[in-house]
N, C-alpha and C positions, 0 to 999 in steps of 0.2 A: 384507022384510029388506033393510037397506041394506049397503053395502060394508064399513063399519066392523064391523057385527055379524057379517058373514061371516068376516072375519079373526079376530075374537075367538073364534068357534066353532072355527075351524081351529087356533087357538092359535099363530098366527104374526104377525109384523109386517106392516104393509101394504106390499105390493110389487107390481110389475108383472111380476116374473119368473115366467113361466108354469110353469117346471119346479118351482119351490119350492111354488107353489100346488097343482099336481097331486100332488106328493109328500105334502103335508099332507092333502090330500083323501083319498088312498089310506090313509094312516095312520089317519085318523079312521074310515073305513069298516071297516078291519080291527079296530079296538078296540071298535066298537059292534056289539052283538049285536041283530039286529032282533027277536028273540023277547023279549028283556029290556027293550028300549027302542025301540019302533017309531017314536016321534016323533024320537028322537035319530038313528036311522038315516036317516030321511027328510030331516032338516035339511041334511046335506051335499049330497044329491041335488038339493034345491031351489036350493042355491047354484050348482050347476054349470049349471043351466038359464039362469041370468041372464047 
């Protein structure tokens, strides 16, 4: 996954502002139920590792 794809998944504009990225990441995890969408739940976690 490249940087552009990561921001598309998070649903935010490309930014270097760490606070905005972390907030979008948290929102994404809260909205995604791992039982309903296991791949969708793993996607933000894989972005965080990069």
